[in-house]
C-alpha positions in Angstrom: -52.4 38.4 -63.2 -54.4 41.2 -64.6 -51.6 42.4 -66.8 -51.4 38.9 -68.4 -55.1 38.9 -69.0 -55.0 42.3 -70.6 -52.1 41.3 -72.8 -53.7 38.0 -73.7 -56.9 39.9 -74.8 -54.8 42.2 -77.1 -52.6 39.5 -78.5 -55.2 36.8 -79.1 -57.5 39.4 -80.7 -54.8 40.7 -83.1 -52.9 37.4 -83.8 -55.2 34.5 -82.9 -54.8 31.9 -80.2 -52.5 29.6 -82.2 -50.1 32.3 -83.2 -49.4 33.5 -79.7 -46.9 31.7 -77.5 -46.6 31.8 -73.7 -43.2 33.4 -74.0 -44.6 36.1 -76.2 -47.4 36.7 -73.8 -45.1 37.0 -70.9 -42.6 39.3 -72.7 -45.3 41.7 -73.9 -46.8 41.7 -70.4 -43.4 42.4 -68.9 -43.5 39.4 -66.6 -41.8 36.1 -66.1 -43.4 33.3 -68.2 -43.6 31.2 -65.0 -46.4 33.4 -63.9 -48.7 32.0 -66.6 -48.2 28.5 -65.0 -48.6 29.9 -61.5 -51.9 31.7 -62.2 -53.4 29.8 -65.1 -51.6 26.5 -65.5 -51.1 27.0 -69.2 -52.0 29.1 -72.2 -55.5 27.5 -72.4 -56.1 28.4 -68.8 -55.1 32.0 -69.5 -57.4 32.1 -72.5 -60.3 30.8 -70.5 -59.7 33.3 -67.7 -59.4 36.1 -70.3 -62.7 35.1 -71.9 -64.5 34.9 -68.5 -63.3 38.3 -67.4 -64.0 39.9 -70.8 -67.5 38.4 -71.1 -68.6 38.8 -67.4 -69.7 42.5 -67.7 -71.8 41.6 -70.8 -73.3 38.6 -69.0 -74.2 40.8 -66.0 -75.8 43.4 -68.2 -77.9 40.8 -70.0 -79.0 39.3 -66.7 -80.1 42.7 -65.4 -82.0 43.4 -68.6 -83.8 40.0 -68.3 -84.7 40.7 -64.7 -86.0 44.2 -65.7 -88.1 42.7 -68.4 -89.4 39.9 -66.1 -90.4 42.6 -63.5 -92.3 44.5 -66.2 -94.3 41.5 -67.3 
């Protein structure tokens, strides 16, 4: 699962969403393409999971900063 997310991040960033196929994602990740369906249903689900996991640390940082600012006020 994590290997697919990491590969998706790299391929989508370098080639764009439309240019990347599920077969390409699986091949570069070194896994069977069926794992995309198993974990994410389809390419869009993988893209959504990749975005969530990529942006989560940033969201947590922003929330912490807002809480610190609110505590200071």
